[in-house]
Backbone as a chain_set.jsonl record, in Angstrom:
{"seq": "MGGDDGARPARRERRQVLLRLDPAVHDALAKWAADDLRSVNAQIDLLLRRALQDAGRMPDAAGAPPRRGRPRSTP", "coords": {"N": [[13.69, 7.907, -32.281], [13.522, 7.09, -28.834], [15.951, 8.282, -28.26], [17.573, 10.819, -26.321], [16.752, 13.986, -26.761], [16.988, 16.24, -25.319], [14.869, 17.987, -25.158], [12.868, 17.808, -23.252], [12.767, 17.606, -19.675], [13.985, 14.738, -17.868], [11.65, 12.308, -16.751], [10.762, 11.77, -13.42], [10.678, 8.816, -11.586], [7.823, 7.728, -9.907], [7.188, 6.804, -6.555], [5.83, 3.891, -5.019], [3.61, 3.377, -2.332], [2.416, 1.534, 0.355], [-0.47, 2.086, 2.086], [-2.278, 2.062, 4.988], [-5.507, 2.737, 5.973], [-8.035, 3.903, 8.21], [-11.319, 2.789, 7.656], [-13.391, 4.769, 7.744], [-11.949, 7.132, 7.483], [-10.865, 6.729, 4.956], [-13.225, 6.686, 3.421], [-14.173, 9.323, 3.8], [-12.059, 10.72, 2.661], [-12.175, 9.743, 0.036], [-14.644, 10.792, -0.768], [-14.101, 13.543, -0.619], [-12.07, 13.694, -2.54], [-13.518, 12.955, -4.837], [-15.312, 15.092, -4.946], [-13.552, 17.083, -5.67], [-12.832, 16.223, -8.137], [-10.705, 14.39, -8.339], [-8.507, 11.535, -8.045], [-8.279, 9.245, -5.259], [-5.617, 8.768, -4.679], [-4.337, 10.991, -5.907], [-5.444, 12.99, -4.35], [-4.393, 12.445, -1.807], [-1.678, 12.873, -2.379], [-1.745, 15.633, -2.974], [-2.586, 16.685, -0.468], [-0.464, 15.876, 1.195], [1.655, 17.301, 0.009], [0.79, 19.947, 0.493], [0.845, 19.951, 3.315], [3.59, 19.527, 3.785], [4.609, 21.857, 2.605], [3.398, 23.857, 4.207], [4.649, 23.288, 6.631], [7.171, 24.017, 6.075], [8.886, 22.152, 5.022], [9.067, 21.185, 2.468], [10.939, 19.771, -0.004], [13.185, 21.298, -2.359], [13.699, 19.819, -4.615], [11.378, 18.449, -5.101], [9.619, 19.545, -6.924], [6.894, 20.562, -9.112], [3.478, 19.52, -8.617], [2.059, 16.658, -10.353], [0.505, 17.321, -13.508], [-2.992, 17.81, -13.92], [-5.654, 16.172, -15.676], [-6.19, 15.504, -19.22], [-3.38, 14.613, -21.235], [-1.556, 16.953, -23.272], [-2.114, 17.078, -26.795], [0.122, 16.143, -29.381], [1.418, 17.433, -32.413]], "CA": [[12.944, 7.409, -31.142], [14.304, 6.55, -27.752], [17.086, 9.13, -27.954], [17.273, 11.981, -25.498], [17.106, 15.176, -27.515], [17.104, 17.352, -24.392], [13.729, 18.888, -25.252], [12.1, 17.71, -22.012], [13.525, 17.009, -18.577], [13.666, 13.336, -17.618], [10.574, 12.1, -15.775], [11.18, 11.061, -12.224], [9.793, 7.705, -11.269], [7.052, 7.921, -8.677], [7.304, 5.661, -5.652], [4.596, 3.296, -4.534], [3.578, 3.245, -0.876], [1.237, 0.87, 0.892], [-1.008, 2.929, 3.146], [-3.463, 1.502, 5.639], [-6.353, 3.8, 6.504], [-9.309, 3.574, 8.834], [-12.344, 2.867, 6.612], [-14.113, 6.049, 7.782], [-11.035, 8.135, 6.931], [-10.809, 6.501, 3.512], [-14.502, 7.108, 2.832], [-14.205, 10.79, 3.791], [-11.06, 11.134, 1.69], [-12.697, 9.416, -1.292], [-15.697, 11.763, -1.085], [-13.421, 14.818, -0.866], [-11.39, 13.569, -3.831], [-14.543, 12.979, -5.878], [-15.822, 16.465, -5.026], [-12.518, 17.871, -6.36], [-12.553, 15.526, -9.399], [-9.386, 13.767, -8.252], [-8.455, 10.189, -7.485], [-7.861, 9.238, -3.86], [-4.159, 8.882, -4.698], [-3.994, 12.385, -6.205], [-5.851, 13.803, -3.204], [-3.387, 12.225, -0.764], [-0.468, 13.566, -2.831], [-1.987, 17.066, -2.802], [-2.613, 16.997, 0.958], [0.89, 15.741, 1.723], [2.438, 18.436, -0.492], [0.369, 21.145, 1.241], [1.346, 19.831, 4.686], [5.038, 19.757, 3.737], [4.809, 23.281, 2.316], [3.01, 24.614, 5.403], [5.628, 23.03, 7.683], [8.492, 24.458, 5.622], [9.7, 20.948, 4.816], [8.982, 20.731, 1.089], [12.255, 19.862, -0.649], [13.203, 21.989, -3.648], [13.742, 18.811, -5.673], [10.068, 17.824, -5.278], [9.002, 20.06, -8.139], [5.457, 20.816, -9.144], [2.676, 18.292, -8.657], [1.712, 16.246, -11.715], [-0.607, 18.06, -14.095], [-4.261, 17.09, -13.985], [-6.358, 16.16, -16.961], [-5.676, 14.789, -20.383], [-2.137, 15.184, -21.75], [-1.691, 17.735, -24.503], [-1.843, 16.327, -28.003], [1.26, 16.667, -30.123], [1.136, 17.33, -33.858]], "C": [[13.899, 6.888, -30.083], [15.492, 7.394, -27.369], [16.658, 10.32, -27.13], [17.727, 13.224, -26.237], [17.196, 16.408, -26.627], [15.922, 18.297, -24.407], [12.927, 18.908, -23.952], [12.987, 17.151, -20.913], [13.082, 15.562, -18.363], [12.569, 13.239, -16.562], [11.121, 11.32, -14.609], [10.174, 9.977, -11.926], [9.102, 7.954, -9.937], [7.127, 6.653, -7.849], [5.935, 5.185, -5.201], [4.709, 3.099, -3.027], [2.29, 2.53, -0.489], [0.771, 1.683, 2.087], [-2.268, 2.279, 3.704], [-4.23, 2.639, 6.291], [-7.57, 3.208, 7.194], [-10.377, 3.708, 7.743], [-13.103, 4.2, 6.586], [-13.246, 7.173, 7.206], [-10.96, 7.975, 5.424], [-12.081, 6.979, 2.829], [-14.581, 8.638, 2.738], [-13.228, 11.333, 2.75], [-11.536, 10.886, 0.259], [-13.79, 10.398, -1.705], [-15.083, 13.115, -1.414], [-12.739, 14.791, -2.23], [-12.398, 13.644, -4.973], [-15.116, 14.388, -6.052], [-14.856, 17.365, -5.788], [-12.113, 17.266, -7.701], [-11.133, 14.984, -9.445], [-9.553, 12.322, -7.814], [-8.051, 10.312, -6.02], [-6.343, 9.426, -3.8], [-3.729, 10.329, -4.944], [-4.349, 13.298, -5.036], [-4.841, 13.664, -2.068], [-2.1, 12.959, -1.121], [-0.601, 15.074, -2.614], [-1.929, 17.455, -1.324], [-1.221, 16.889, 1.585], [1.781, 16.895, 1.266], [2.084, 19.723, 0.262], [0.917, 21.118, 2.663], [2.849, 20.081, 4.74], [5.35, 21.229, 3.504], [4.517, 24.124, 3.556], [4.019, 24.459, 6.534], [7.031, 23.498, 7.3], [9.436, 23.296, 5.366], [9.653, 20.428, 3.386], [10.353, 20.871, 0.436], [12.143, 20.554, -2.008], [13.133, 20.996, -4.807], [12.376, 18.191, -5.957], [9.375, 18.314, -6.542], [7.51, 20.259, -8.005], [4.698, 19.496, -9.132], [2.355, 17.923, -10.103], [0.511, 17.029, -12.219], [-1.843, 17.179, -14.154], [-4.792, 17.11, -15.4], [-5.634, 15.387, -18.046], [-4.377, 15.427, -20.864], [-2.384, 15.951, -23.048], [-1.383, 16.857, -25.706], [-0.675, 16.968, -28.734], [0.988, 16.489, -31.607], [1.85, 16.182, -34.518]], "O": [[14.946, 6.32, -30.393], [16.009, 7.253, -26.261], [15.519, 10.778, -27.225], [18.923, 13.497, -26.336], [17.453, 17.506, -27.12], [15.959, 19.325, -23.729], [12.362, 19.943, -23.596], [13.858, 16.321, -21.175], [11.937, 15.209, -18.646], [12.563, 14.0, -15.594], [11.846, 10.339, -14.777], [8.964, 10.194, -12.004], [9.74, 8.345, -8.96], [7.13, 5.549, -8.394], [5.007, 5.975, -5.026], [5.757, 2.709, -2.513], [1.207, 2.885, -0.955], [1.55, 1.937, 3.006], [-3.208, 1.986, 2.964], [-3.669, 3.412, 7.068], [-8.069, 2.15, 6.811], [-10.335, 4.668, 6.974], [-13.422, 4.704, 5.509], [-13.754, 8.062, 6.522], [-10.987, 8.962, 4.689], [-12.021, 7.608, 1.772], [-15.005, 9.179, 1.717], [-13.536, 12.292, 2.043], [-11.326, 11.718, -0.623], [-13.855, 10.795, -2.868], [-15.492, 13.766, -2.375], [-12.822, 15.758, -2.988], [-12.156, 14.326, -5.969], [-15.373, 14.823, -7.174], [-15.278, 18.298, -6.47], [-11.166, 17.733, -8.333], [-10.444, 15.102, -10.457], [-10.594, 11.932, -7.284], [-7.546, 11.349, -5.59], [-5.846, 10.169, -2.954], [-2.845, 10.835, -4.252], [-3.64, 14.266, -4.761], [-4.475, 14.656, -1.437], [-1.494, 13.599, -0.261], [0.328, 15.717, -2.125], [-1.293, 18.448, -0.969], [-0.847, 17.719, 2.413], [2.575, 17.411, 2.052], [2.97, 20.496, 0.626], [1.399, 22.134, 3.165], [3.332, 20.769, 5.639], [6.251, 21.784, 4.133], [5.302, 25.003, 3.911], [4.226, 25.389, 7.313], [7.966, 23.393, 8.094], [10.652, 23.442, 5.482], [10.15, 19.335, 3.116], [10.876, 21.981, 0.334], [11.142, 20.415, -2.711], [12.572, 21.303, -5.859], [12.222, 17.479, -6.949], [8.621, 17.565, -7.163], [6.942, 20.138, -6.92], [5.213, 18.473, -9.584], [2.378, 18.785, -10.981], [-0.392, 17.36, -11.451], [-1.762, 15.976, -14.402], [-4.424, 17.958, -16.212], [-4.624, 14.722, -17.816], [-4.273, 16.653, -20.901], [-3.296, 15.638, -23.812], [-0.502, 15.999, -25.65], [-0.506, 18.187, -28.709], [0.389, 15.493, -32.012], [1.706, 15.977, -35.723]]}, "num_chains": 1, "name": "protein.A"}
């Protein structure tokens, strides 16, 4: 336990950001997130990643977005 056996890449720590939103924008975002079965935070992350990709500014180091749903069970 606790040792790095090299089986999985190290997890990168996610950064916390304080974001102030207009209440109407937050409400619309929360409804959209609920429709897509995501949290507001996950929806913002998805939208920012799409915007960066569309603008050609997504860094290679960003990697794939976090997987949704329950983690796989291990034997």
